[in-house]
C-alpha positions as CSV (number, residue, x, y, z in Angstrom):
1,M,-19.0,-22.8,-14.8
2,V,-22.6,-22.0,-16.0
3,K,-21.2,-19.1,-18.1
4,S,-18.7,-21.4,-19.7
5,K,-21.4,-23.9,-20.7
6,L,-23.7,-21.2,-22.0
7,A,-20.8,-19.7,-24.0
8,R,-20.0,-23.1,-25.5
9,A,-23.6,-23.8,-26.3
10,A,-23.9,-20.4,-28.0
11,L,-20.8,-21.1,-30.0
12,V,-22.2,-24.5,-31.2
13,V,-25.5,-23.0,-32.2
14,S,-23.8,-20.2,-34.1
15,A,-21.5,-22.6,-35.9
16,S,-24.3,-24.9,-36.8
17,A,-26.4,-22.0,-38.2
18,T,-23.4,-20.8,-40.3
19,L,-22.9,-24.3,-41.7
20,V,-26.5,-24.6,-42.7
21,V,-26.6,-21.2,-44.4
22,G,-23.3,-22.0,-46.1
23,M,-24.6,-25.3,-47.5
24,S,-27.9,-23.9,-48.9
25,P,-28.0,-23.7,-52.7
26,S,-27.5,-20.1,-53.7
27,A,-29.9,-18.3,-56.0
28,Q,-29.2,-14.8,-57.1
29,A,-31.8,-12.1,-57.1
30,L,-31.5,-10.6,-60.5
31,T,-33.4,-8.1,-62.6
32,N,-32.7,-9.7,-66.0
33,E,-31.0,-12.9,-67.0
34,T,-30.0,-14.2,-70.5
35,V,-28.7,-17.6,-71.8
36,K,-27.2,-17.6,-75.3
37,L,-26.6,-20.5,-77.6
38,P,-23.3,-20.7,-79.5
39,Y,-23.0,-19.7,-83.2
40,N,-25.6,-17.0,-82.7
41,R,-28.4,-19.6,-82.9
42,G,-30.6,-18.0,-80.3
43,Y,-31.2,-17.0,-76.7
44,M,-33.6,-17.2,-73.8
45,K,-34.1,-14.2,-71.6
46,F,-35.9,-13.3,-68.4
47,T,-37.1,-9.7,-68.1
48,D,-38.0,-8.7,-64.5
49,D,-40.2,-5.9,-65.6
50,G,-43.4,-7.9,-66.0
51,D,-41.8,-11.3,-65.3
52,V,-41.6,-12.3,-68.9
53,F,-39.6,-15.2,-70.4
54,S,-38.7,-15.0,-74.1
55,I,-37.0,-17.3,-76.5
56,C,-35.6,-16.1,-79.8
57,D,-34.3,-18.1,-82.8
58,T,-31.7,-15.8,-84.3
59,S,-30.3,-18.0,-87.1
60,P,-32.1,-18.9,-90.4
61,D,-30.6,-22.4,-90.4
62,G,-33.9,-24.5,-90.6
63,H,-33.9,-25.4,-86.9
64,G,-35.7,-23.6,-84.1
65,V,-34.7,-23.3,-80.5
66,S,-36.6,-24.5,-77.5
67,G,-36.4,-23.9,-73.8
68,N,-38.0,-24.2,-70.4
69,V,-38.0,-22.8,-66.9
70,Q,-37.4,-25.2,-64.1
71,N,-38.1,-24.6,-60.4
72,A,-36.1,-25.9,-57.5
73,D,-38.0,-29.2,-57.6
74,M,-36.9,-29.6,-61.3
75,A,-40.6,-29.2,-62.4
76,I,-41.0,-27.4,-65.7
77,V,-43.1,-24.3,-65.1
78,V,-42.7,-22.6,-68.5
79,Y,-42.0,-24.2,-72.0
80,L,-41.2,-22.1,-75.0
81,N,-40.0,-22.6,-78.6
82,D,-39.3,-20.4,-81.5
83,G,-38.4,-20.9,-85.1
84,G,-39.8,-20.3,-88.5
85,D,-41.6,-17.1,-87.7
86,D,-40.8,-13.4,-87.1
87,G,-40.1,-12.2,-83.6
88,C,-39.6,-14.1,-80.4
89,D,-42.0,-16.2,-78.4
90,K,-42.9,-15.0,-74.9
91,Q,-44.7,-16.1,-71.8
92,G,-45.2,-14.5,-68.4
93,Y,-44.5,-16.3,-65.1
94,N,-44.1,-14.8,-61.7
95,V,-40.8,-16.0,-60.3
96,G,-41.2,-14.6,-56.8
97,I,-38.9,-15.9,-54.1
98,R,-38.7,-19.5,-55.4
99,A,-35.5,-20.2,-57.3
100,V,-35.7,-21.0,-61.0
101,R,-33.3,-21.5,-63.9
102,M,-33.6,-21.3,-67.7
103,H,-32.8,-24.3,-69.9
104,I,-32.3,-23.8,-73.7
105,W,-31.3,-26.0,-76.6
106,W,-31.0,-25.8,-80.4
107,N,-33.4,-28.2,-82.1
108,G,-30.7,-29.3,-84.5
109,G,-28.9,-31.2,-81.8
110,G,-25.9,-30.5,-79.5
111,D,-25.5,-29.4,-76.0
112,D,-28.1,-27.9,-73.6
113,Y,-27.4,-24.6,-71.8
114,Y,-28.6,-23.4,-68.4
115,S,-28.7,-20.1,-66.5
116,D,-27.6,-19.9,-62.9
117,W,-30.4,-20.3,-60.4
118,F,-32.2,-17.0,-59.7
119,R,-35.2,-15.4,-58.0
120,E,-36.7,-12.0,-57.5
């Protein structure tokens, strides 16, 4: 009888732990991540080597591109924009184990684009 109750309790604890883990938001551990805008307007990229975020305006259409990095609390931890100059704009930020995602948009209007959540 005691073994039966212990076995049932172990099963309940195991099932509960599996449910909690299964419901947790997933964040992939990636080395590099890129989000591209349509029509070759630009992109935002995370490079793991040095923890650098970069944003690049790739279209000479008179509008730049902007983006940010949001942490799991939806706080903006990096803000970048590029347009009207040569090269891409960059900023370092240590991602660590806390999940983040990139958010990019074209300054001429339209939809916003997001990366998946990721961490190191």
